[in-house]
N, C-alpha and C positions, 0 to 999 in steps of 0.2 A: 504494499497499501507508499509506503513510503518512496519509493522508486515510482510508481505512478501518482506524486502527483496529489495523491487524495489528503494527508494530513494539512498540508500546504491551502491547498482546497480553507480548509476546514479552520484550520488560521483566520484566511483572509475574512472567509466569510462572517467568521465574528470579530474580526477586525469591525467589519461594514457594518451588522447589526449595531456594534456600542458607541459609534462614532456615529452616527443617527440618533442618538438616546436624550435627550435636555440634558446641560450638564451641573443643576444638581439629581439628578434620580439615575446620575451614568457609574456613578463610585458602585451603586447597594443593585445596577441592574446588570451590568459589568461583570463583579462576583454573582448573581446569579448565573445567572445565561453560561457567565463560564466551568461553573460545580455544575450546570447539567448535563454541559458539552461533554467535560471534559469524561465522569461516568461513564457515560452513554457513549461515548469515544472506547473510551476503554475497558469498555465489557465487553468490547470485540476485535481490538487492537492492542496486543503491550502497552503497558502505562508506560516504559520507560521512554519507546521511541516517539511517542504522544507526545511527555510532558519533555522531552527534548527538541523538538520543535516548537513545539507553543513557547517556552520558555524566552527567543528571540522574538516574538511574535506580542507577547505581551510587555516585555522591553519598551519598541517598539509602538508600540500604543501608549503608554507609562509619556515617551519622552515628544510623540506628538498629536497626544490625544487630550485636551482641555479634559481638565476636574477629575482624574485618574490618578494615585498612588500604583505605586508597585508591594508595598508588603502585601496586601491586600487580597491583592490579583493571583502571590503564589502559595497565600496558602489559601485559597481557594483551586485553586490551580492542584496540588499537592494530594487536598482530600476529593478532589472528585477524582479522578486520577488513582488513587488508591486506593477508596470506596467500591467504582467502577469495576475495575481486576474481577470481585466477588461474582459479577453477571455472567458471568457467562464461563464453560471449563475453559478457552481459551482467552481469556483474561485477565488470566496470570500463571504466572512457573508452575504457581505451590498448586491450583487446580490438577496442574497436566503433570506433575507430580503424581499427586494426591489419586487420579485416574485411573496412573502405571502399577501405582502399591496395589492397589482396594481391586484390581485383574489379575494381576499377580497371584493376589488373596481368593483372585475365583469370582470375584464382586464385581462384575463390571457392569461401569457405571457412563451411562449414554447424553453427551450432549441437551436435549432435550429433560432428561431428567436432571442433570446440572440446576440447568439454568430455571425448572417451575421451583426448586429451589432460595435457589444463588440468587436471578430475577427479584424478586419481594422483597429480600433479603439487602443489593443494593438500596435498591430503592428506598426503603425503611431507613436505612444506615446515613446513606444522601440526604433522605430528604429529616432525616433532624441533626445530621451535619451539616447543609445553610440554612437553617434557624439559630445552627450558632455562631457562623459565619455571618447572619444577619446581626444575631445584638452586640454582639463582638464588633 
């Protein structure tokens, strides 16, 4: 996906949406948007390439877009990408390792089995962390 430029398209789309938001609501809106895009994307793309792609994007946004601070965006990116990884079997290396160990022990875990449990948990924890980031 990184080679196809999909992560860059996502990053540029986030930047465009945030720039269109009025300045007084920009930081809060940017935090919420970045949090959920990071969570959903990291459920399907390894969070390390996504995060490394997004770091220069949020730095550039802070430099070029009025009303944004780096620190809240960095925390939002970290929480969203981290928690998003639990949404699917391929979202985090730990999930893949667990699947391999379970399979060796005779307990196959399919993508959909993991998704039925992982996705709601990701949504719950991402919702809690999103509210937490807003309160801070």
